[in-house]
N, C-alpha and C positions, 0 to 999 in steps of 0.2 A: 184495648181489644187484642186478643191473642188468637193466632191460628196455629194449630198443632197438627203436623202430619202423623198419621197412625198407619203402621204397616199391617196388612192382613197376613195372618199366619196360614190361611187356607187357600189363598190365591195370590196372584201377583199384583193385586190392587193396592193402591194407597187411598185412604180416606182421611177426612179432616174434621177436627173439632174446632169450632169457632166459639169463642167465649168473650163475654163482656158483662161485667157487673152481675155476676152470679147467674147469667143466662147462657145456656149451652145448646148449640146445634151440632148434631153429628151428620155430616154430609156423606151419603152412600155408605153406611156402616156395614159392609159385607161381613166382617168378622165380628159377630155379636159378642163373643167373650172379651175381645180386646176393647170394644166399645163400652160394654157394661162396666168392666173393671176401671177404665179411664174415668167414666162418669162418676162412679162411686167414690173414687179417690178425690175428685174435684168438689164433690158435694154442692152442686149448683142448686138454685132454687127452682129452676125450670129446665127441662131437657126436651128437645124436639129432634126429629129426623127431617132432613131435607134430601130428596132424591132428584138427581139431575136427569135421570131417565130410567126406563123400566127394565133394562137388561138384568138377568139373574145375578151377575157378579156385582151389581150395585144395590139391589134391593133384597138379596137373599138373607141378610141378617135382620131385616126389619121386624119380623114377627117376634123373634126372641128378645130383641131390644125393647120393643113395645111392651111385651109381657113383663119384663124385669123392671123397667123404669117407668111404666105407665105414661108413655110419652105420645105426643101427637106426631103424625106424619104429614109433611108438606110435599106435594108433588105437582107435576105439570098439569095445567088445564088444557094444553094443546093435545089434540088426538095423537096417539102413539101406538107402536106395535104392541106394547104391553103397558098397562096402567097399574102401578102398585096401589093397593088399597090405601086411601089417605083421607084424613079428616079435612084438610085444607088443600084446595087446588089454586095454583097461581099462574098467571099468564104474563106475557111481555108487558113491561111497564109497571107491574105491581111492585111493592116493596115488602121486605121482611125485616122486622125490627129484631135486633139481637142486642139486648141490654140497651145501651145508649147509642148504638150504631145502626145506621140504616143501609140495607143492602138492596140493590136494584135487581129485579128479575129480568133476564134477557132471554128471549126465545132464540135459540141457536140450533136450528135444524140441520140435518146432514148425516150425522152418525146415526141418529134416529130422528124422525120427523117431529117429535114432541120435545126433544132435548132442550133443557133450560140450563142457564148458568147464573151464578150470583156475582154481582159486581159491587164493590165498595171502593172509593178512590184509593188507588194504589194496590188493589187486590182483586183478582179474578179467580173464582172457583170454576175451572173450565171443564170438569167432567171428562168425557171422552171426545170432545171436539178438537182440542189443541193439546199436543204433547210437545215436550222438548225435542226439537228436531223433526217433528212430524205432525200429522193430524190423525183423527180417528178413521177407522174403516167405514164402509157403507154397505157391508154385506148382510147385516141382520136388521133390516127395516130402515135402511138409510138411503140417501140419494146424493150422488157426487155433485150434481149441479147445485143442490141446496147447500151442501157443505162448502163448495167454492164461494157462494155468496156470503155465507156466514163468516168464513175465514177472511175473505178479501174485502169485505165491507164492514160487517158488524164488529168483528174482533179487531180488525186492522185499525178502525177508527178510534179505539180506546187509547188513552195516553201511553206513550212509550215507556214510562217508568212503572207501569202496572206489572206486578209480579203475578204469575198465574200458577195455579195449583191443580195439576192434572190427576186423573183417576188412575193412571199407570205411569211408571217411570221406565220408558223404553229408550232412554237417551242413547246408550251405547249402540244398540241395534239401529236406531234412527241415524246416528252419526255415520254408521257404516253405509247406510243407504245414501245419505247425502254425499259421501265420498265417491260412491259408485256413480252417482249422477254427475258430480263435479270433482274429478280426481285431483285437480290442481288447486282446489280451494284451501289455502293455508289456514283460514279461520277454523275450518273443521278439524284439521290436524291438531291445532292448539286445543280445541274443545275435547278431543279424545284424550290427549295427555292430561288435561285438567280433570277429566272424569275418572280416569284410572287412579289418579292421586286422591281424589275425593272419596271414592268407594273403598280404596285400600283392599282389604281382604273380606269386606262385608258389604255387598251391593245392596243390602236391605237395611242398612243403618239409617239412611235418610234418602229422600228423593232429591235429584238435582232440580233446582228451581231457577227459572230464568225470567227476565223481564220481557215484555212484548217487543221492546226496542231491540233487545239482543237477538230475539228470534228473527226479526226483520233483516238482520245483517247476513244471515246464512241459510235459514230454513227455506228450501226451495218452494214449499207450499205457500209461503208468505211473500215470495218474490216473483210470482208468475207474471207480473206486469213488466218485468225486466226484459227488454227486447233481446238482449244478448243471451239471456238464459232461455228464452223461447226458441231461439234458433238452435242452440245447443241441444235442447230436448227434442225438437222436431227431427233432428238428425239422429241422435242417439236412441231415442224412444220411438222411432218411426212405426214400429209394429203396434205400439200402444196409443199412438196419436189418433184421437177420434176423428172420424170423417164427418163432414158436414157441419162442423162447429166454426162459426164465423169469427168468434171472439178468441184471439190467440192466447189470452191469459187463461180463459176458461179451458181451452184445449190443453194447455200446458198442465194445468191443475189435474184434469181428468187423466192425462197420460201418466203423471206422477203417481196418482192414486192407484191406477191399474197396475203400474209396475211395482209399487210397494206391496200390493196384495200377493205377488208371487215372489218377492225378494226373500 
């Protein structure tokens, strides 16, 4: 099984080709030309599209890819702000077979309410739910409470060694936000240094990929149960701290999300 990150040339998205035994799935192929060229070079016996959610920067390439490759579209069966035309709709607990590998469909609402992700042991296609150093926004059909539950429960419970593949690489900007929240966090200083070395003079040559375990060590959105972090945020993000929220972890997450929206 092989997962290949593909850079969009028309947006800041990254999308992914999952291949196994001449079976190819293109996840959110926004850049149709890149997707079609890649598929034709690989000469698979079957090609399909998998959409994590219905935002235009994830489904905008579907029609051209379908027309060129005569492929099926798989999309969420959960109600969403925008439903891409699809031949197959999948819900939480369903599976998608790619060659000889089985991927689990997980409903992961918050960025949008119908958002789904794909999980195979060791690998998570996270769409716009989880990014390196951050999480997705909730401004276009999402809900911060739902995203909190997805990140702190559904995603957090997956094995630490799981590598996740996000729909955008916002690592450096997210690191800046993490440092603004915790200016004395040496882990983040080290990540910034490593990121600058990794990118060199070409920030689009490859996305930074982390394990869930690594994210749990520094990403504030995944550490909202940390009482020390809660106290720090309640003081430093007092204007964004939501009123009437009894759960301090939820309050911390919502304050972080609100602050990141204007950062």
